[in-house]
Every structure is written in structure tokens, then in C-alpha cells.
CHARMM internal coordinates of N, CA and C (Angstrom, degrees):
IC EDIT
DIST 1 N 1 CA 1.3636
DIST 1 CA 1 C 1.5309
ANGL 1 N 1 CA 1 C 110.35
DIST 1 C 2 N 1.3130
ANGL 1 CA 1 C 2 N 116.27
DIHE 1 N 1 CA 1 C 2 N 135.70
DIST 2 N 2 CA 1.4910
ANGL 1 C 2 N 2 CA 119.70
DIHE 1 CA 1 C 2 N 2 CA -178.40
DIST 2 CA 2 C 1.5273
ANGL 2 N 2 CA 2 C 110.19
DIHE 1 C 2 N 2 CA 2 C -82.57
DIST 2 C 3 N 1.3137
ANGL 2 CA 2 C 3 N 112.26
DIHE 2 N 2 CA 2 C 3 N 142.95
DIST 3 N 3 CA 1.4918
ANGL 2 C 3 N 3 CA 119.05
DIHE 2 CA 2 C 3 N 3 CA -179.42
DIST 3 CA 3 C 1.5119
ANGL 3 N 3 CA 3 C 108.20
DIHE 2 C 3 N 3 CA 3 C -82.87
DIST 3 C 4 N 1.3543
ANGL 3 CA 3 C 4 N 117.01
DIHE 3 N 3 CA 3 C 4 N 153.35
DIST 4 N 4 CA 1.3928
ANGL 3 C 4 N 4 CA 119.18
DIHE 3 CA 3 C 4 N 4 CA 171.70
DIST 4 CA 4 C 1.5193
ANGL 4 N 4 CA 4 C 112.14
DIHE 3 C 4 N 4 CA 4 C -66.46
DIST 4 C 5 N 1.4037
ANGL 4 CA 4 C 5 N 116.74
DIHE 4 N 4 CA 4 C 5 N 155.87
DIST 5 N 5 CA 1.4964
ANGL 4 C 5 N 5 CA 115.32
DIHE 4 CA 4 C 5 N 5 CA -174.79
DIST 5 CA 5 C 1.5198
ANGL 5 N 5 CA 5 C 115.92
DIHE 4 C 5 N 5 CA 5 C -60.62
DIST 5 C 6 N 1.3783
ANGL 5 CA 5 C 6 N 117.63
DIHE 5 N 5 CA 5 C 6 N -26.02
DIST 6 N 6 CA 1.4127
ANGL 5 C 6 N 6 CA 117.88
DIHE 5 CA 5 C 6 N 6 CA 176.94
DIST 6 CA 6 C 1.5211
ANGL 6 N 6 CA 6 C 116.37
DIHE 5 C 6 N 6 CA 6 C -93.19
DIST 6 C 7 N 1.3387
ANGL 6 CA 6 C 7 N 113.72
DIHE 6 N 6 CA 6 C 7 N 3.28
DIST 7 N 7 CA 1.4522
ANGL 6 C 7 N 7 CA 118.92
DIHE 6 CA 6 C 7 N 7 CA -176.82
DIST 7 CA 7 C 1.4619
ANGL 7 N 7 CA 7 C 112.83
DIHE 6 C 7 N 7 CA 7 C -93.32
DIST 7 C 8 N 1.2944
ANGL 7 CA 7 C 8 N 119.46
DIHE 7 N 7 CA 7 C 8 N 141.84
DIST 8 N 8 CA 1.4907
ANGL 7 C 8 N 8 CA 125.05
DIHE 7 CA 7 C 8 N 8 CA -174.75
DIST 8 CA 8 C 1.5661
ANGL 8 N 8 CA 8 C 107.00
DIHE 7 C 8 N 8 CA 8 C -93.88
DIST 8 C 9 N 1.3285
ANGL 8 CA 8 C 9 N 113.33
DIHE 8 N 8 CA 8 C 9 N 128.96
DIST 9 N 9 CA 1.4616
ANGL 8 C 9 N 9 CA 117.53
DIHE 8 CA 8 C 9 N 9 CA 178.87
DIST 9 CA 9 C 1.5582
ANGL 9 N 9 CA 9 C 106.79
DIHE 8 C 9 N 9 CA 9 C -90.81
DIST 9 C 10 N 1.3259
ANGL 9 CA 9 C 10 N 113.74
DIHE 9 N 9 CA 9 C 10 N 101.29
DIST 10 N 10 CA 1.4626
ANGL 9 C 10 N 10 CA 122.75
DIHE 9 CA 9 C 10 N 10 CA -175.88
DIST 10 CA 10 C 1.5019
ANGL 10 N 10 CA 10 C 113.87
DIHE 9 C 10 N 10 CA 10 C -66.55
DIST 10 C 11 N 1.3553
ANGL 10 CA 10 C 11 N 116.41
DIHE 10 N 10 CA 10 C 11 N -27.53
DIST 11 N 11 CA 1.4824
ANGL 10 C 11 N 11 CA 121.22
DIHE 10 CA 10 C 11 N 11 CA 177.93
DIST 11 CA 11 C 1.5217
ANGL 11 N 11 CA 11 C 110.07
DIHE 10 C 11 N 11 CA 11 C -62.51
DIST 11 C 12 N 1.3679
ANGL 11 CA 11 C 12 N 115.89
DIHE 11 N 11 CA 11 C 12 N -47.70
DIST 12 N 12 CA 1.4963
ANGL 11 C 12 N 12 CA 117.74
DIHE 11 CA 11 C 12 N 12 CA -177.86
DIST 12 CA 12 C 1.4866
ANGL 12 N 12 CA 12 C 108.35
DIHE 11 C 12 N 12 CA 12 C -69.77
DIST 12 C 13 N 1.3628
ANGL 12 CA 12 C 13 N 120.78
DIHE 12 N 12 CA 12 C 13 N -38.85
DIST 13 N 13 CA 1.4339
ANGL 12 C 13 N 13 CA 120.46
DIHE 12 CA 12 C 13 N 13 CA 179.61
DIST 13 CA 13 C 1.4985
ANGL 13 N 13 CA 13 C 110.30
DIHE 12 C 13 N 13 CA 13 C -62.57
DIST 13 C 14 N 1.3171
ANGL 13 CA 13 C 14 N 117.20
DIHE 13 N 13 CA 13 C 14 N -40.03
DIST 14 N 14 CA 1.4864
ANGL 13 C 14 N 14 CA 118.50
DIHE 13 CA 13 C 14 N 14 CA 176.90
DIST 14 CA 14 C 1.4846
ANGL 14 N 14 CA 14 C 113.57
DIHE 13 C 14 N 14 CA 14 C -63.72
DIST 14 C 15 N 1.3499
ANGL 14 CA 14 C 15 N 114.65
DIHE 14 N 14 CA 14 C 15 N -37.36
DIST 15 N 15 CA 1.5321
ANGL 14 C 15 N 15 CA 117.81
DIHE 14 CA 14 C 15 N 15 CA -179.68
DIST 15 CA 15 C 1.4997
ANGL 15 N 15 CA 15 C 110.30
DIHE 14 C 15 N 15 CA 15 C -68.10
DIST 15 C 16 N 1.3644
ANGL 15 CA 15 C 16 N 118.30
DIHE 15 N 15 CA 15 C 16 N -40.30
DIST 16 N 16 CA 1.4737
ANGL 15 C 16 N 16 CA 120.74
DIHE 15 CA 15 C 16 N 16 CA 177.27
DIST 16 CA 16 C 1.5052
ANGL 16 N 16 CA 16 C 108.49
DIHE 15 C 16 N 16 CA 16 C -62.74
DIST 16 C 17 N 1.3388
ANGL 16 CA 16 C 17 N 119.19
DIHE 16 N 16 CA 16 C 17 N -44.10
DIST 17 N 17 CA 1.4563
ANGL 16 C 17 N 17 CA 120.45
DIHE 16 CA 16 C 17 N 17 CA -177.81
DIST 17 CA 17 C 1.4904
ANGL 17 N 17 CA 17 C 109.49
DIHE 16 C 17 N 17 CA 17 C -64.57
DIST 17 C 18 N 1.3323
ANGL 17 CA 17 C 18 N 120.19
DIHE 17 N 17 CA 17 C 18 N -37.06
DIST 18 N 18 CA 1.4783
ANGL 17 C 18 N 18 CA 122.02
DIHE 17 CA 17 C 18 N 18 CA 177.43
DIST 18 CA 18 C 1.5347
ANGL 18 N 18 CA 18 C 109.83
DIHE 17 C 18 N 18 CA 18 C -63.77
DIST 18 C 19 N 1.3627
ANGL 18 CA 18 C 19 N 118.30
DIHE 18 N 18 CA 18 C 19 N -44.73
DIST 19 N 19 CA 1.4439
ANGL 18 C 19 N 19 CA 119.96
DIHE 18 CA 18 C 19 N 19 CA -178.96
DIST 19 CA 19 C 1.4715
ANGL 19 N 19 CA 19 C 111.53
DIHE 18 C 19 N 19 CA 19 C -63.23
DIST 19 C 20 N 1.2962
ANGL 19 CA 19 C 20 N 120.99
DIHE 19 N 19 CA 19 C 20 N -38.24
DIST 20 N 20 CA 1.4852
ANGL 19 C 20 N 20 CA 127.87
DIHE 19 CA 19 C 20 N 20 CA -179.36
DIST 20 CA 20 C 1.5215
ANGL 20 N 20 CA 20 C 105.00
DIHE 19 C 20 N 20 CA 20 C -65.37
DIST 20 C 21 N 1.3088
ANGL 20 CA 20 C 21 N 119.48
DIHE 20 N 20 CA 20 C 21 N -44.93
DIST 21 N 21 CA 1.4214
ANGL 20 C 21 N 21 CA 120.73
DIHE 20 CA 20 C 21 N 21 CA -177.55
DIST 21 CA 21 C 1.5166
ANGL 21 N 21 CA 21 C 112.45
DIHE 20 C 21 N 21 CA 21 C -64.99
DIST 21 C 22 N 1.3073
ANGL 21 CA 21 C 22 N 114.46
DIHE 21 N 21 CA 21 C 22 N -41.05
DIST 22 N 22 CA 1.5191
ANGL 21 C 22 N 22 CA 121.40
DIHE 21 CA 21 C 22 N 22 CA 178.82
DIST 22 CA 22 C 1.5122
ANGL 22 N 22 CA 22 C 109.95
DIHE 21 C 22 N 22 CA 22 C -64.57
DIST 22 C 23 N 1.3583
ANGL 22 CA 22 C 23 N 118.28
DIHE 22 N 22 CA 22 C 23 N -42.68
DIST 23 N 23 CA 1.4768
ANGL 22 C 23 N 23 CA 120.64
DIHE 22 CA 22 C 23 N 23 CA 178.90
DIST 23 CA 23 C 1.4686
ANGL 23 N 23 CA 23 C 109.35
DIHE 22 C 23 N 23 CA 23 C -65.07
DIST 23 C 24 N 1.3458
ANGL 23 CA 23 C 24 N 120.26
DIHE 23 N 23 CA 23 C 24 N -43.07
DIST 24 N 24 CA 1.4577
ANGL 23 C 24 N 24 CA 122.46
DIHE 23 CA 23 C 24 N 24 CA -179.74
DIST 24 CA 24 C 1.5505
ANGL 24 N 24 CA 24 C 110.88
DIHE 23 C 24 N 24 CA 24 C -60.90
DIST 24 C 25 N 1.3529
ANGL 24 CA 24 C 25 N 114.34
DIHE 24 N 24 CA 24 C 25 N -42.32
DIST 25 N 25 CA 1.4996
ANGL 24 C 25 N 25 CA 118.49
DIHE 24 CA 24 C 25 N 25 CA -178.21
DIST 25 CA 25 C 1.5173
ANGL 25 N 25 CA 25 C 110.39
DIHE 24 C 25 N 25 CA 25 C -65.97
DIST 25 C 26 N 1.3278
ANGL 25 CA 25 C 26 N 118.70
DIHE 25 N 25 CA 25 C 26 N -44.87
DIST 26 N 26 CA 1.4738
ANGL 25 C 26 N 26 CA 121.93
DIHE 25 CA 25 C 26 N 26 CA 179.49
DIST 26 CA 26 C 1.5242
ANGL 26 N 26 CA 26 C 109.76
DIHE 25 C 26 N 26 CA 26 C -62.20
DIST 26 C 27 N 1.3516
ANGL 26 CA 26 C 27 N 113.98
DIHE 26 N 26 CA 26 C 27 N -42.43
DIST 27 N 27 CA 1.4927
ANGL 26 C 27 N 27 CA 116.20
DIHE 26 CA 26 C 27 N 27 CA -177.45
DIST 27 CA 27 C 1.5222
ANGL 27 N 27 CA 27 C 110.07
DIHE 26 C 27 N 27 CA 27 C -66.85
DIST 27 C 28 N 1.2933
ANGL 27 CA 27 C 28 N 119.64
DIHE 27 N 27 CA 27 C 28 N -36.54
DIST 28 N 28 CA 1.4777
ANGL 27 C 28 N 28 CA 122.76
DIHE 27 CA 27 C 28 N 28 CA 177.89
DIST 28 CA 28 C 1.4909
ANGL 28 N 28 CA 28 C 110.02
DIHE 27 C 28 N 28 CA 28 C -69.53
DIST 28 C 29 N 1.3756
ANGL 28 CA 28 C 29 N 117.85
DIHE 28 N 28 CA 28 C 29 N -44.82
DIST 29 N 29 CA 1.4155
ANGL 28 C 29 N 29 CA 119.25
DIHE 28 CA 28 C 29 N 29 CA -172.49
DIST 29 CA 29 C 1.5237
ANGL 29 N 29 CA 29 C 111.95
DIHE 28 C 29 N 29 CA 29 C -74.13
DIST 29 C 30 N 1.3123
ANGL 29 CA 29 C 30 N 119.99
DIHE 29 N 29 CA 29 C 30 N -31.87
DIST 30 N 30 CA 1.4192
ANGL 29 C 30 N 30 CA 123.55
DIHE 29 CA 29 C 30 N 30 CA 178.79
DIST 30 CA 30 C 1.5345
ANGL 30 N 30 CA 30 C 114.00
DIHE 29 C 30 N 30 CA 30 C -94.96
DIST 30 C 31 N 1.3209
ANGL 30 CA 30 C 31 N 113.21
DIHE 30 N 30 CA 30 C 31 N 9.06
DIST 31 N 31 CA 1.4624
ANGL 30 C 31 N 31 CA 118.58
DIHE 30 CA 30 C 31 N 31 CA 178.02
DIST 31 CA 31 C 1.5561
ANGL 31 N 31 CA 31 C 113.22
DIHE 30 C 31 N 31 CA 31 C 54.54
DIST 31 C 32 N 1.3435
ANGL 31 CA 31 C 32 N 116.79
DIHE 31 N 31 CA 31 C 32 N 43.50
DIST 32 N 32 CA 1.4603
ANGL 31 C 32 N 32 CA 120.93
DIHE 31 CA 31 C 32 N 32 CA -177.53
DIST 32 CA 32 C 1.4792
ANGL 32 N 32 CA 32 C 109.21
DIHE 31 C 32 N 32 CA 32 C -84.38
DIST 32 C 33 N 1.2244
ANGL 32 CA 32 C 33 N 119.58
DIHE 32 N 32 CA 32 C 33 N 71.81
DIST 33 N 33 CA 1.4702
ANGL 32 C 33 N 33 CA 125.16
DIHE 32 CA 32 C 33 N 33 CA 179.13
DIST 33 CA 33 C 1.5125
ANGL 33 N 33 CA 33 C 110.07
DIHE 32 C 33 N 33 CA 33 C -110.24
DIST 33 C 34 N 1.2805
ANGL 33 CA 33 C 34 N 118.90
DIHE 33 N 33 CA 33 C 34 N 150.57
DIST 34 N 34 CA 1.4806
ANGL 33 C 34 N 34 CA 121.47
DIHE 33 CA 33 C 34 N 34 CA 178.75
DIST 34 CA 34 C 1.5514
ANGL 34 N 34 CA 34 C 108.95
DIHE 33 C 34 N 34 CA 34 C -57.48
DIST 34 C 35 N 1.2772
ANGL 34 CA 34 C 35 N 119.00
DIHE 34 N 34 CA 34 C 35 N 131.73
DIST 35 N 35 CA 1.4308
ANGL 34 C 35 N 35 CA 123.04
DIHE 34 CA 34 C 35 N 35 CA 176.97
DIST 35 CA 35 C 1.5191
ANGL 35 N 35 CA 35 C 112.52
DIHE 34 C 35 N 35 CA 35 C -93.66
DIST 35 C 36 N 1.3203
ANGL 35 CA 35 C 36 N 117.06
DIHE 35 N 35 CA 35 C 36 N 159.37
DIST 36 N 36 CA 1.4288
ANGL 35 C 36 N 36 CA 121.06
DIHE 35 CA 35 C 36 N 36 CA -179.27
DIST 36 CA 36 C 1.5441
ANGL 36 N 36 CA 36 C 106.07
DIHE 35 C 36 N 36 CA 36 C -68.15
DIST 36 C 37 N 1.3665
ANGL 36 CA 36 C 37 N 114.41
DIHE 36 N 36 CA 36 C 37 N 155.01
DIST 37 N 37 CA 1.4278
ANGL 36 C 37 N 37 CA 119.81
DIHE 36 CA 36 C 37 N 37 CA 177.26
DIST 37 CA 37 C 1.4794
ANGL 37 N 37 CA 37 C 112.48
DIHE 36 C 37 N 37 CA 37 C -60.89
DIST 37 C 38 N 1.3160
ANGL 37 CA 37 C 38 N 116.55
DIHE 37 N 37 CA 37 C 38 N 133.80
DIST 38 N 38 CA 1.4500
ANGL 37 C 38 N 38 CA 120.74
DIHE 37 CA 37 C 38 N 38 CA 179.29
DIST 38 CA 38 C 1.5478
ANGL 38 N 38 CA 38 C 108.59
DIHE 37 C 38 N 38 CA 38 C 172.95
DIST 38 C 39 N 1.2797
ANGL 38 CA 38 C 39 N 115.37
DIHE 38 N 38 CA 38 C 39 N -177.72
DIST 39 N 39 CA 1.4981
ANGL 38 C 39 N 39 CA 118.19
DIHE 38 CA 38 C 39 N 39 CA 179.03
DIST 39 CA 39 C 1.4860
ANGL 39 N 39 CA 39 C 112.83
DIHE 38 C 39 N 39 CA 39 C -62.51
DIST 39 C 40 N 1.2773
ANGL 39 CA 39 C 40 N 117.65
DIHE 39 N 39 CA 39 C 40 N 132.86
DIST 40 N 40 CA 1.5218
ANGL 39 C 40 N 40 CA 122.96
DIHE 39 CA 39 C 40 N 40 CA -179.90
DIST 40 CA 40 C 1.5587
ANGL 40 N 40 CA 40 C 106.38
DIHE 39 C 40 N 40 CA 40 C -106.75
DIST 40 C 41 N 1.2715
ANGL 40 CA 40 C 41 N 114.56
DIHE 40 N 40 CA 40 C 41 N 124.52
DIST 41 N 41 CA 1.4381
ANGL 40 C 41 N 41 CA 122.09
DIHE 40 CA 40 C 41 N 41 CA 175.59
DIST 41 CA 41 C 1.4971
ANGL 41 N 41 CA 41 C 112.42
DIHE 40 C 41 N 41 CA 41 C -99.22
DIST 41 C 42 N 1.2898
ANGL 41 CA 41 C 42 N 119.00
DIHE 41 N 41 CA 41 C 42 N 120.30
DIST 42 N 42 CA 1.4420
ANGL 41 C 42 N 42 CA 119.01
DIHE 41 CA 41 C 42 N 42 CA 178.89
DIST 42 CA 42 C 1.5243
ANGL 42 N 42 CA 42 C 111.58
DIHE 41 C 42 N 42 CA 42 C -85.25
DIST 42 C 43 N 1.2913
ANGL 42 CA 42 C 43 N 113.44
DIHE 42 N 42 CA 42 C 43 N 146.88
DIST 43 N 43 CA 1.4881
ANGL 42 C 43 N 43 CA 117.55
DIHE 42 CA 42 C 43 N 43 CA 177.87
DIST 43 CA 43 C 1.5120
ANGL 43 N 43 CA 43 C 107.61
DIHE 42 C 43 N 43 CA 43 C -123.72
DIST 43 C 44 N 1.3042
ANGL 43 CA 43 C 44 N 114.29
DIHE 43 N 43 CA 43 C 44 N 146.85
DIST 44 N 44 CA 1.5247
ANGL 43 C 44 N 44 CA 120.96
DIHE 43 CA 43 C 44 N 44 CA -179.51
DIST 44 CA 44 C 1.4779
ANGL 44 N 44 CA 44 C 106.86
DIHE 43 C 44 N 44 CA 44 C -88.10
DIST 44 C 45 N 1.2855
ANGL 44 CA 44 C 45 N 115.15
DIHE 44 N 44 CA 44 C 45 N 141.58
DIST 45 N 45 CA 1.4985
ANGL 44 C 45 N 45 CA 122.33
DIHE 44 CA 44 C 45 N 45 CA 175.32
DIST 45 CA 45 C 1.5068
ANGL 45 N 45 CA 45 C 107.47
DIHE 44 C 45 N 45 CA 45 C -98.96
DIST 45 C 46 N 1.3038
ANGL 45 CA 45 C 46 N 115.78
DIHE 45 N 45 CA 45 C 46 N 120.45
DIST 46 N 46 CA 1.4291
ANGL 45 C 46 N 46 CA 120.74
DIHE 45 CA 45 C 46 N 46 CA 179.04
DIST 46 CA 46 C 1.5559
ANGL 46 N 46 CA 46 C 111.05
DIHE 45 C 46 N 46 CA 46 C -111.22
DIST 46 C 47 N 1.2645
ANGL 46 CA 46 C 47 N 116.24
DIHE 46 N 46 CA 46 C 47 N 130.10
DIST 47 N 47 CA 1.4459
ANGL 46 C 47 N 47 CA 121.90
DIHE 46 CA 46 C 47 N 47 CA 177.02
DIST 47 CA 47 C 1.5294
ANGL 47 N 47 CA 47 C 106.62
DIHE 46 C 47 N 47 CA 47 C -108.95
DIST 47 C 48 N 1.3078
ANGL 47 CA 47 C 48 N 119.30
DIHE 47 N 47 CA 47 C 48 N 120.43
DIST 48 N 48 CA 1.4136
ANGL 47 C 48 N 48 CA 122.59
DIHE 47 CA 47 C 48 N 48 CA -178.98
DIST 48 CA 48 C 1.5260
ANGL 48 N 48 CA 48 C 110.93
DIHE 47 C 48 N 48 CA 48 C -97.91
DIST 48 C 49 N 1.2969
ANGL 48 CA 48 C 49 N 115.02
DIHE 48 N 48 CA 48 C 49 N 123.05
DIST 49 N 49 CA 1.4518
ANGL 48 C 49 N 49 CA 118.80
DIHE 48 CA 48 C 49 N 49 CA 177.61
DIST 49 CA 49 C 1.5492
ANGL 49 N 49 CA 49 C 108.51
DIHE 48 C 49 N 49 CA 49 C -102.98
DIST 49 C 50 N 1.3479
ANGL 49 CA 49 C 50 N 116.49
DIHE 49 N 49 CA 49 C 50 N 145.38
DIST 50 N 50 CA 1.4328
ANGL 49 C 50 N 50 CA 118.66
DIHE 49 CA 49 C 50 N 50 CA 177.95
DIST 50 CA 50 C 1.5812
ANGL 50 N 50 CA 50 C 112.06
DIHE 49 C 50 N 50 CA 50 C -69.77
DIST 50 C 51 N 1.2975
ANGL 50 CA 50 C 51 N 115.30
DIHE 50 N 50 CA 50 C 51 N 148.22
DIST 51 N 51 CA 1.4638
ANGL 50 C 51 N 51 CA 117.30
DIHE 50 CA 50 C 51 N 51 CA -178.36
DIST 51 CA 51 C 1.5676
ANGL 51 N 51 CA 51 C 110.02
DIHE 50 C 51 N 51 CA 51 C -80.32
DIST 51 C 52 N 1.2759
ANGL 51 CA 51 C 52 N 115.72
DIHE 51 N 51 CA 51 C 52 N -19.68
DIST 52 N 52 CA 1.4911
ANGL 51 C 52 N 52 CA 119.93
DIHE 51 CA 51 C 52 N 52 CA 176.56
DIST 52 CA 52 C 1.4332
ANGL 52 N 52 CA 52 C 108.06
DIHE 51 C 52 N 52 CA 52 C -135.34
DIST 52 C 53 N 1.3373
ANGL 52 CA 52 C 53 N 116.98
DIHE 52 N 52 CA 52 C 53 N 138.07
DIST 53 N 53 CA 1.4642
ANGL 52 C 53 N 53 CA 122.61
DIHE 52 CA 52 C 53 N 53 CA 178.15
DIST 53 CA 53 C 1.5310
ANGL 53 N 53 CA 53 C 107.86
DIHE 52 C 53 N 53 CA 53 C -87.39
DIST 53 C 54 N 1.3034
ANGL 53 CA 53 C 54 N 120.27
DIHE 53 N 53 CA 53 C 54 N 144.40
DIST 54 N 54 CA 1.4618
ANGL 53 C 54 N 54 CA 122.91
DIHE 53 CA 53 C 54 N 54 CA -179.50
DIST 54 CA 54 C 1.5323
ANGL 54 N 54 CA 54 C 111.98
DIHE 53 C 54 N 54 CA 54 C -79.10
DIST 54 C 55 N 1.3444
ANGL 54 CA 54 C 55 N 118.30
DIHE 54 N 54 CA 54 C 55 N 59.54
DIST 55 N 55 CA 1.3852
ANGL 54 C 55 N 55 CA 121.54
DIHE 54 CA 54 C 55 N 55 CA -179.96
DIST 55 CA 55 C 1.5614
ANGL 55 N 55 CA 55 C 106.51
DIHE 54 C 55 N 55 CA 55 C -140.92
DIST 55 C 56 N 1.2851
ANGL 55 CA 55 C 56 N 116.92
DIHE 55 N 55 CA 55 C 56 N 148.35
DIST 56 N 56 CA 1.4324
ANGL 55 C 56 N 56 CA 124.44
DIHE 55 CA 55 C 56 N 56 CA 175.73
DIST 56 CA 56 C 1.5631
ANGL 56 N 56 CA 56 C 107.42
DIHE 55 C 56 N 56 CA 56 C -77.06
DIST 56 C 57 N 1.3251
ANGL 56 CA 56 C 57 N 116.97
DIHE 56 N 56 CA 56 C 57 N 144.20
DIST 57 N 57 CA 1.4617
ANGL 56 C 57 N 57 CA 116.90
DIHE 56 CA 56 C 57 N 57 CA 177.14
DIST 57 CA 57 C 1.5240
ANGL 57 N 57 CA 57 C 110.85
DIHE 56 C 57 N 57 CA 57 C -67.61
DIST 57 C 58 N 1.2509
ANGL 57 CA 57 C 58 N 116.35
DIHE 57 N 57 CA 57 C 58 N 147.62
DIST 58 N 58 CA 1.4592
ANGL 57 C 58 N 58 CA 124.50
DIHE 57 CA 57 C 58 N 58 CA 179.86
DIST 58 CA 58 C 1.5166
ANGL 58 N 58 CA 58 C 107.29
DIHE 57 C 58 N 58 CA 58 C -91.05
DIST 58 C 59 N 1.4275
ANGL 58 CA 58 C 59 N 119.22
DIHE 58 N 58 CA 58 C 59 N 121.72
DIST 59 N 59 CA 1.4584
ANGL 58 C 59 N 59 CA 117.36
DIHE 58 CA 58 C 59 N 59 CA -179.97
DIST 59 CA 59 C 1.4974
ANGL 59 N 59 CA 59 C 108.72
DIHE 58 C 59 N 59 CA 59 C -73.92
DIST 59 C 60 N 1.3809
ANGL 59 CA 59 C 60 N 109.42
DIHE 59 N 59 CA 59 C 60 N 140.74
DIST 60 N 60 CA 1.4714
ANGL 59 C 60 N 60 CA 117.50
DIHE 59 CA 59 C 60 N 60 CA 179.79
DIST 60 CA 60 C 1.5046
ANGL 60 N 60 CA 60 C 110.31
DIHE 59 C 60 N 60 CA 60 C -89.13
DIST 60 C 61 N 1.3440
ANGL 60 CA 60 C 61 N 117.27
DIHE 60 N 60 CA 60 C 61 N 124.78
DIST 61 N 61 CA 1.4317
ANGL 60 C 61 N 61 CA 120.16
DIHE 60 CA 60 C 61 N 61 CA -178.50
DIST 61 CA 61 C 1.5420
ANGL 61 N 61 CA 61 C 106.71
DIHE 60 C 61 N 61 CA 61 C -123.64
DIST 61 C 62 N 1.3003
ANGL 61 CA 61 C 62 N 115.86
DIHE 61 N 61 CA 61 C 62 N 146.62
DIST 62 N 62 CA 1.4124
ANGL 61 C 62 N 62 CA 120.16
DIHE 61 CA 61 C 62 N 62 CA 174.38
DIST 62 CA 62 C 1.5254
ANGL 62 N 62 CA 62 C 111.11
DIHE 61 C 62 N 62 CA 62 C -105.52
DIST 62 C 63 N 1.2986
ANGL 62 CA 62 C 63 N 115.75
DIHE 62 N 62 CA 62 C 63 N 139.98
DIST 63 N 63 CA 1.4857
ANGL 62 C 63 N 63 CA 120.17
DIHE 62 CA 62 C 63 N 63 CA 176.60
DIST 63 CA 63 C 1.5366
ANGL 63 N 63 CA 63 C 109.10
DIHE 62 C 63 N 63 CA 63 C -84.88
DIST 63 C 64 N 1.2908
ANGL 63 CA 63 C 64 N 115.42
DIHE 63 N 63 CA 63 C 64 N 110.63
DIST 64 N 64 CA 1.5037
ANGL 63 C 64 N 64 CA 120.75
DIHE 63 CA 63 C 64 N 64 CA 178.55
DIST 64 CA 64 C 1.5664
ANGL 64 N 64 CA 64 C 107.09
DIHE 63 C 64 N 64 CA 64 C -110.02
DIST 64 C 65 N 1.2387
ANGL 64 CA 64 C 65 N 114.31
DIHE 64 N 64 CA 64 C 65 N 105.07
DIST 65 N 65 CA 1.5199
ANGL 64 C 65 N 65 CA 118.77
DIHE 64 CA 64 C 65 N 65 CA -178.80
DIST 65 CA 65 C 1.5163
ANGL 65 N 65 CA 65 C 107.01
DIHE 64 C 65 N 65 CA 65 C -139.87
END
COOR INIT
IC SEED 1 N 1 CA 1 C
IC BUILD
């Protein structure tokens, strides 16, 4: 349902408030603060995937009817 032009959509306002809170928490927890000017060293992000998944193979059967 559409809101009237003068009506505040509290759902959207709540979502924006939650996003701002999450960003502030992540910034504080990961210490994402502006650093002093100086040389910046880039680091590569490596994601290691397992060579084998911990599941048994599913047998393939054909339906012959």
C-alpha cells in the first residue's frame, strides 16, 4: 500500500537506521579508521576452497517405466 505524500514510512526509516548501526559496528570492530598519510601496502585476499566436499556422491538412476 502506498503512503500518502505527507506520511512517513517508518519501515524504510527503520531499515536505514539498522544499516547505519551495522556499518558503525563493523567500522568500530575492524578498526576502519582513516590512517595517517604514508605508504599503503596492498594485501591479496585468498579464499581457500576444499578439494573434496564432505558429502557422499549421489547415485544417478534412470526411471525406466
